[in-house]
C-alpha positions in Angstrom: -14.6 2.2 -1.8 -11.5 3.0 0.1 -10.9 6.7 0.9 -7.9 8.4 -0.8 -5.3 9.6 1.7 -3.0 12.2 0.3 0.4 12.9 1.8 3.3 15.1 1.0 5.2 12.5 -1.1 2.9 9.5 -1.2 -0.7 9.0 -2.1 -2.7 6.1 -0.6 -5.5 5.1 -3.0 -7.4 2.1 -4.4 -5.8 -0.1 -7.0 -6.2 1.0 -10.7 -5.5 -0.2 -14.2 -1.7 -0.3 -14.7 -0.8 -1.2 -11.1 -0.5 -4.9 -11.9 2.1 -4.3 -14.6 4.0 -2.0 -12.2 3.8 -4.6 -9.4 5.1 -7.2 -11.8 8.0 -5.1 -12.9 9.1 -4.8 -9.2 8.9 -8.5 -8.8 10.2 -10.3 -5.7 13.4 -8.5 -4.5 15.3 -11.1 -2.4 16.1 -8.7 0.4 12.5 -7.4 0.6 11.1 -11.0 0.7 13.6 -11.9 3.5 12.5 -8.8 5.5 8.9 -10.0 5.2 10.1 -13.2 7.0 10.1 -15.5 3.9 12.9 -17.4 2.2 13.6 -15.8 -1.2 14.7 -19.1 -2.6 11.3 -20.6 -1.9 9.4 -17.8 -3.7 8.7 -18.5 -7.4 9.1 -15.6 -9.9 6.1 -13.3 -10.0 3.6 -13.6 -12.8 1.1 -11.0 -14.1 -1.6 -13.2 -12.6 0.1 -13.1 -9.2 0.4 -9.3 -9.4 -3.2 -8.9 -10.4 -4.3 -11.3 -7.6 -2.4 -9.2 -5.1 -4.1 -6.0 -6.3 -7.5 -7.7 -6.4 -7.1 -8.7 -2.7 -6.3 -5.1 -1.9 -9.3 -3.9 -3.8 -11.6 -6.3 -2.0 -10.3 -5.3 1.4 -12.3 -2.6 3.4 -9.2 -0.8 4.7 -6.4 -1.3 2.2 -4.5 1.1 -0.1 -2.0 1.1 -2.9 1.0 3.3 -2.0 1.8 5.5 -4.9 5.0 7.7 -5.1 5.7 10.0 -8.0 2.8 8.6 -9.9 4.1 5.0 -9.7 3.0 1.9 -7.7 5.2 1.5 -4.7 3.4 -1.1 -2.5 0.4 -1.7 -0.3 -0.7 -0.9 3.2 -3.8 -2.2 5.1 -5.5 -2.4 8.5 -6.4 -6.1 9.2 -8.5 -7.7 11.9 -10.4 -4.5 12.6 -12.4 -5.0 15.8 -14.8 -2.1 16.4 -15.8 -3.4 19.8 -12.3 -3.2 21.2 -11.4 -0.4 18.7 -8.2 -2.1 17.5 -6.6 -3.3 14.3 -3.4 -4.8 12.9 -1.2 -2.9 10.4 0.5 -4.5 7.5 2.7 -2.7 4.9 4.7 -3.9 1.9 7.0 -1.7 -0.1 8.3 -3.6 -3.1 10.7 -1.1 -4.7 14.1 -1.7 -3.0 15.4 1.6 -4.5 12.8 3.5 -2.5 13.5 2.0 0.9 15.0 4.2 3.6 13.5 7.4 2.1 10.7 8.0 4.6 8.0 6.8 2.2 6.8 3.9 4.4 6.9 6.2 7.5 4.6 8.7 5.7 2.2 6.0 4.5 2.0 4.5 8.0 1.3 7.9 9.6 -1.5 8.5 7.0 -3.1 5.2 7.9 -2.7 5.8 11.7 -4.2 9.2 11.4 -7.2 7.6 9.5 -7.4 4.7 12.0 -7.5 7.0 15.1 -9.4 10.0 13.7 -11.8 8.5 11.2 -12.3 5.0 12.5 -12.0 6.0 16.2 -9.6 3.1 16.9 -7.9 3.0 20.3 -5.0 0.8 19.3 -3.1 -0.4 16.2 -0.6 -3.3 16.5 1.7 -5.2 14.2 4.3 -7.9 14.2 7.7 -7.9 12.5 10.5 -10.4 12.2 13.1 -9.4 14.7 16.0 -9.0 12.2 14.1 -6.4 10.2 15.7 -3.5 12.0 14.9 -1.0 9.3 11.2 -1.7 9.7 11.4 -1.6 13.5 13.1 1.8 13.3 10.4 3.0 11.0 7.6 1.7 13.3 9.3 3.3 16.3 9.5 6.6 14.5 5.7 6.4 13.9 5.0 5.9 17.6 4.9 2.1 17.9 6.6 0.5 21.0 7.8 -3.0 21.5 5.2 -4.9 23.5 6.8 -8.4 23.5 8.3 -11.1 21.4 7.0 -14.4 20.1 9.9 -16.8 20.2 10.9 -18.4 17.0 7.6 -18.5 15.0 9.3 -17.8 11.7 11.6 -20.3 9.9 13.5 -18.4 7.2 15.8 -20.5 5.1 16.0 -23.1 7.8 16.8 -20.8 10.7 14.2 -19.8 13.4 13.6 -16.1 14.2 11.6 -14.2 16.7 8.7 -11.9 15.9 8.5 -8.6 17.6 5.0 -7.4 18.6 4.6 -3.6 18.6 1.6 -1.3 19.2 0.6 2.3 19.3 -2.3 3.8 21.2 -4.4 6.7 19.9 -3.2 8.9 22.8 0.4 8.2 21.9 0.2 8.9 18.2 1.6 12.1 16.8 1.0 12.4 13.1 3.8 14.9 12.4 
């Protein structure tokens, strides 16, 4: 069972009944899908089964949380590819409510997970990758202590156009949770 991580304005918790309906209501906002590095035109409408499957995958994951804000489902966040030998992991986050973007909620969720990763799991490093045109996410990651470590040239084809991925990372000694 994943540990609950409370913040000032977000709560990170395990999925629960009702989350699938809230996820379905948020659907696939075109701009959010594009920022994930996918072509919105290629994504079919979300079904309740899709929403439940997404939540089931979060529930089955050892280090994944629902992001809740004001008592409502907002998105998900997880640590993937955890390697306890090298004490590293990869961060992934998805906020699906386009009306809640740019309000610091993702930043708060990321800082909660980084605090957990470094303090509770004893990780040394957390990395991530983001499509280069997702400047809002890059600013958020930078504000959380991530630094650009490099680029992978044109691994993402979005709507027929190739885009770079930016690799970013933060080390335990660099992280400041405030």
